[in-house]
C-alpha positions, 0 to 999 in steps of 0.5 A: 750783198751790195751793202756788204760790199759798201761796208767793206769799201768804207772799211778799206778807205778808213784803213788808208787814212793817214794819222800822225802816228803813221809817220816815222821821224827821221824817215818820213819827209815833208812831201810824204806828210803833205801828200797824206795829210793835206795842207796844214792849218798853220805853218811857222818857223822855229828860231833854229830854222825848223819848219813847223806844221800844225794840223788841228783835227777833230771837232773844233780842233780838239787835237792839234799835232805839230810836225817839226821838219829839219832843214833836210825836209825830214820829220824830226818830231810829231807832238800832240799839243793839246795835252795836260803836259803842254797846258802845265807849261803855261805859267800865269803872269809869265807866259806870253800870248806868243808863248801860249800860241807856241805851246798849244797851237793856233786858237780855233777862236778868240774871245775879247773880254770887257777890259780889252784883253784876249 
């Protein structure tokens, strides 16, 4: 019986976990996201003043979600950055290191090649 109660409590706990899909653009606020998701793995700002919060999740950050907040503190959009569509936006010999960073999020690690490039 105690095993059944334990499993039930675990199921209830997992059901309450926040996921990016549990937030609603134009309704959820920056305070809601911080309270339910915790601290982001990175915070930066867009040229238009939007605040961008990254949440790298999964083993070694296999999923990275970008929350875009407007000046009113409400979620404008939530984007999964590690998708084929995002990778397809990278143009060889044109997309800068900063451009790749903006498209895919903060890297989980850096590797340096013999020629000094990273």
